[in-house]
C-alpha positions in Angstrom: -56.9 13.5 -66.8 -60.6 12.9 -67.9 -62.9 11.3 -65.5 -63.4 8.3 -67.8 -59.5 7.9 -67.7 -59.6 8.0 -63.8 -62.2 5.4 -63.7 -60.0 3.0 -66.1 -57.5 3.1 -63.5 -60.0 1.5 -61.2 -60.0 -1.5 -63.6 -56.7 -2.4 -63.3 -55.8 -5.4 -61.3 -53.7 -4.8 -58.1 -55.2 -1.4 -57.0 -57.9 -3.2 -55.0 -56.1 -2.0 -51.8 -56.2 1.7 -52.8 -59.8 1.9 -52.6 -61.8 3.8 -49.6 -64.5 1.6 -49.3 -66.2 3.3 -46.2 -67.1 6.7 -45.3 -65.8 7.4 -41.5 -68.7 8.8 -39.6 -68.0 11.8 -37.6 -70.4 13.0 -34.8 -72.7 15.9 -36.1 -71.5 19.3 -34.8 -74.3 21.8 -36.0 -77.1 20.4 -34.1 -75.1 20.7 -31.0 -75.0 24.5 -31.0 -78.1 25.2 -33.6 -81.6 24.1 -32.7 -82.4 21.6 -35.6 -86.0 21.5 -36.7 -88.1 21.5 -39.9 -90.1 24.2 -41.6 -92.6 24.1 -44.4 -92.2 27.6 -45.9 -89.7 29.1 -48.3 -88.9 31.7 -45.6 -89.4 32.3 -41.9 -90.2 35.5 -40.0 -90.5 36.6 -36.3 -91.1 39.4 -34.2 -91.5 39.9 -30.3 -94.1 41.8 -28.1 -93.0 43.5 -24.9 -95.6 44.5 -22.3 -95.4 46.3 -19.0 -92.4 45.7 -16.8 -93.9 46.7 -13.3 -97.3 46.7 -11.8 -98.5 49.9 -10.4 -99.2 50.5 -6.8 -103.0 51.6 -6.5 -105.3 52.5 -3.9 -108.9 50.8 -3.3 -111.1 51.5 -6.1 -108.5 53.4 -8.3 -108.8 52.3 -12.0 -106.2 50.2 -13.6 -103.4 51.9 -15.7 -103.2 50.4 -18.9 -100.1 50.4 -21.0 -99.5 49.9 -24.6 -97.9 46.5 -25.8 -94.8 47.4 -27.9 -93.9 45.4 -30.9 -90.3 44.7 -31.9 -88.8 44.5 -35.4 -89.4 41.8 -38.0 -86.7 39.5 -39.0 -86.8 37.1 -42.0 -84.8 34.6 -43.4 -85.0 32.6 -46.5 -84.3 29.0 -47.3 -81.4 28.2 -49.4 -81.1 25.1 -51.9 -77.9 22.9 -51.9 -77.4 20.3 -54.6 -74.5 18.3 -56.4 -74.1 15.0 -58.3 -71.7 12.7 -60.4 -71.8 10.5 -63.3 -70.3 7.2 -64.4 -69.8 6.5 -68.0 -70.8 3.2 -69.3 -67.3 2.2 -70.1 -66.2 3.0 -66.6 -69.2 0.7 -65.2 -68.3 -2.1 -67.7 -64.5 -2.2 -66.6 -65.4 -1.9 -62.9 -63.4 -5.0 -61.7 -64.3 -4.6 -57.9 -67.9 -3.5 -58.2 -67.1 -0.2 -56.2 -68.1 2.4 -58.6 -71.8 2.3 -57.7 -70.8 2.9 -54.0 -69.9 6.6 -55.0 -73.3 7.5 -53.3 -71.4 7.2 -49.9 -69.2 10.0 -50.9 -72.1 12.2 -52.0 -73.8 11.3 -48.5 -70.7 12.7 -47.1 -70.4 15.8 -49.2 -74.0 16.5 -47.9 -72.8 15.9 -44.3 -70.1 18.5 -45.0 -72.3 21.0 -46.5 -74.5 21.1 -43.6 -71.7 21.3 -41.2 -70.1 24.5 -43.1 -73.3 26.1 -43.6 -74.2 25.8 -39.9 -70.7 27.1 -38.7 -71.1 30.1 -41.0 -73.4 31.4 -38.5 -70.7 31.1 -35.9 -67.9 32.3 -38.2 -70.0 35.5 -38.7 -71.0 36.1 -35.0 -68.9 39.0 -34.5 -69.3 40.9 -37.8 -73.0 40.3 -38.7 -72.1 40.2 -42.4 -74.8 37.7 -43.3 -76.5 37.0 -40.2 -78.4 39.7 -38.0 -80.7 39.4 -35.3 -83.7 41.4 -34.0 -81.7 44.7 -33.5 -80.1 44.4 -36.8 -76.7 43.5 -35.3 -74.4 40.7 -35.2 -75.1 37.6 -32.9 -72.1 39.0 -30.5 -71.8 42.8 -30.0 -71.2 45.2 -27.6 -74.2 47.4 -27.7 -77.5 45.3 -28.3 -80.4 47.7 -28.5 -83.4 47.0 -26.5 -87.2 47.5 -27.7 -88.5 49.1 -24.8 -85.5 50.9 -23.2 -82.9 53.4 -23.9 -79.9 51.3 -22.6 -77.7 48.9 -24.5 -76.6 45.4 -23.5 -73.2 43.5 -24.4 -72.7 39.9 -25.0 -69.1 40.3 -25.8 -66.3 42.3 -24.3 -65.2 45.6 -25.5 -61.6 44.3 -25.7 -61.1 40.7 -26.8 -59.9 38.2 -24.0 -57.9 35.0 -24.9 -59.0 31.8 -23.3 -58.1 32.4 -19.7 -59.8 32.5 -16.1 -60.1 36.4 -17.1 -61.7 35.5 -20.4 -64.2 33.2 -18.4 -64.8 35.8 -16.0 -65.5 38.6 -18.6 -68.0 36.2 -20.3 -69.9 35.2 -17.3 -70.1 38.6 -16.1 -71.7 39.6 -19.3 -74.4 36.6 -18.8 -75.1 37.8 -15.3 -75.8 41.4 -16.6 -78.2 40.3 -19.2 -81.3 42.6 -19.6 -84.5 41.9 -21.3 -86.4 44.2 -23.7 -87.6 46.5 -20.8 -84.1 46.8 -19.4 -84.7 44.5 -16.5 -82.2 42.0 -15.2 -82.5 38.5 -16.8 -81.4 35.1 -15.6 -79.0 33.6 -18.0 -77.3 30.3 -17.2 -74.6 29.3 -19.6 -74.1 25.4 -19.8 -72.1 24.8 -23.0 -68.5 25.9 -24.1 -67.6 25.8 -27.7 -64.2 26.1 -28.7 -62.1 25.5 -31.9 -60.3 22.1 -32.8 -56.8 23.2 -31.4 -55.4 20.9 -29.0 -53.5 23.7 -27.2 -56.9 25.6 -26.7 -58.5 22.3 -25.6 -55.8 21.7 -23.1 -56.2 25.2 -21.7 -60.1 24.8 -21.4 -59.8 21.7 -19.5 -57.1 23.3 -17.1 -59.2 26.3 -16.5 -62.5 24.4 -15.9 -61.1 21.4 -13.8 -58.1 22.8 -11.6 -59.2 23.6 -8.2 -56.6 26.0 -8.0 -56.3 29.1 -10.4 -54.0 27.8 -13.4 -51.4 29.7 -15.0 -50.5 31.7 -11.8 -48.0 31.3 -8.8 -50.5 32.4 -6.1 -52.4 29.1 -5.5 -55.6 30.8 -5.1 -58.9 29.1 -5.6 -59.9 28.8 -9.0 -63.5 30.7 -9.0 -64.3 29.4 -12.8 -64.4 25.8 -11.6 -67.4 26.7 -9.2 -69.2 29.3 -11.4 -69.0 27.8 -14.6 -69.6 23.9 -15.0 -70.7 23.2 -18.5 -72.6 20.3 -19.3 -71.4 20.2 -22.8 -68.1 21.2 -24.4 -68.0 21.4 -28.2 -64.7 21.1 -29.9 -65.9 22.5 -33.4 -63.2 21.4 -36.2 -65.2 23.7 -38.7 -64.6 27.0 -36.9 -62.5 29.2 -39.0 -60.6 31.0 -36.0 -58.9 28.8 -33.7 -58.9 31.2 -30.8 -62.6 32.4 -30.8 -64.8 31.0 -28.1 -68.2 31.0 -26.8 -70.5 30.1 -23.7 -74.2 29.4 -24.6 -77.3 29.0 -22.6 -78.9 26.0 -24.4 -82.3 26.8 -22.9 -82.6 30.3 -24.6 -80.5 29.8 -27.4 -82.4 31.1 -30.5 -80.0 30.2 -33.2 -81.5 27.5 -35.7 -81.1 25.0 -38.3 -84.5 24.3 -40.1 -84.8 21.8 -42.7 -87.2 22.7 -45.4 -86.3 19.7 -47.5 -84.3 16.7 -46.2 -81.4 15.6 -48.2 -82.6 13.3 -51.0 -80.6 11.2 -53.4 -81.7 10.0 -56.8 -79.9 8.2 -59.5 -80.9 7.4 -63.1 -79.3 6.1 -66.4 -79.0 8.8 -69.2 -79.1 7.1 -72.4 -78.2 10.1 -74.6 -74.5 10.2 -73.0 -74.5 6.6 -71.9 -73.8 7.4 -68.2 -75.3 6.6 -64.9 -75.9 9.8 -62.7 -76.6 10.2 -58.9 -77.6 13.6 -57.5 -78.4 15.0 -53.9 -80.5 17.8 -53.0 -81.7 19.5 -49.8 -83.0 22.9 -48.7 -82.8 24.9 -45.2 -82.9 27.9 -43.3 -80.0 28.9 -40.9 -80.8 31.9 -38.9 -81.2 33.5 -35.2 -83.7 36.1 -34.0 -82.8 36.8 -30.2 -79.1 37.2 -29.3 -79.6 36.3 -25.7 -77.9 33.1 -24.5 -74.7 33.6 -26.7 -71.5 35.1 -25.1 -68.3 35.0 -26.9 -64.9 36.8 -27.6 -62.7 37.0 -30.7 -58.9 37.3 -29.6 -56.3 36.8 -32.4 -54.3 34.6 -30.3 
């Protein structure tokens, strides 16, 4: 059925009740785990500098020992453009019984919102593979062997064996966060304050049972639940855009270095094309999604 034929259905009396007049507004998700900002260049790049990790004990009048500052690798990200539009034939406009066709911009606005959400969650869905997003060490956001600039040791921010959402799973992630190291290989304080899980009610129920039960859930021992005291997220994100329903993450929002940078805000324009006798509306936006430093993210990827 052509678009013109579809629009002519809207001109028929009696179909008024079938129109969806308003767009339901959902809370934005991407800006709860990506730091949203703006950028005025087509690309962004970053590096980091690492200096001495100890002062050297010296005797009176002994000269200072100077050490070289080490530069880390350069990481770049390029903005991407997103656009779409729709048209209305003159016939459809003339036959519009209820004056609703010109409200199609609402749908374009909703499409723009969904585009941002799916673009943002792509970083999360790619967190364990690093196919499209890599950080300062050229590895995925979540990895078992992140390399350091000024140390030969490696650091993990995901368990070597995936752990389902459980007391053991939270314990494994919290343990990794406590063992975080800086680029010199020294201990670094990380305080996860955000939990992100997928939009699965079973997982949501399990998360709240683990986080709020005074006794350890799912066991017969009735021992104290240590997670309730050790991990008290100020924010729980139930993300309906995550591909896998069983992956979960804890994030330190203070040092989170994953970003959504708007280069060009979503704009909408409309005009009438006299050549084809149709009204046209289009939306366009540009943004960069990237991360540099993997620290602050801890997650695991169980299959169930």
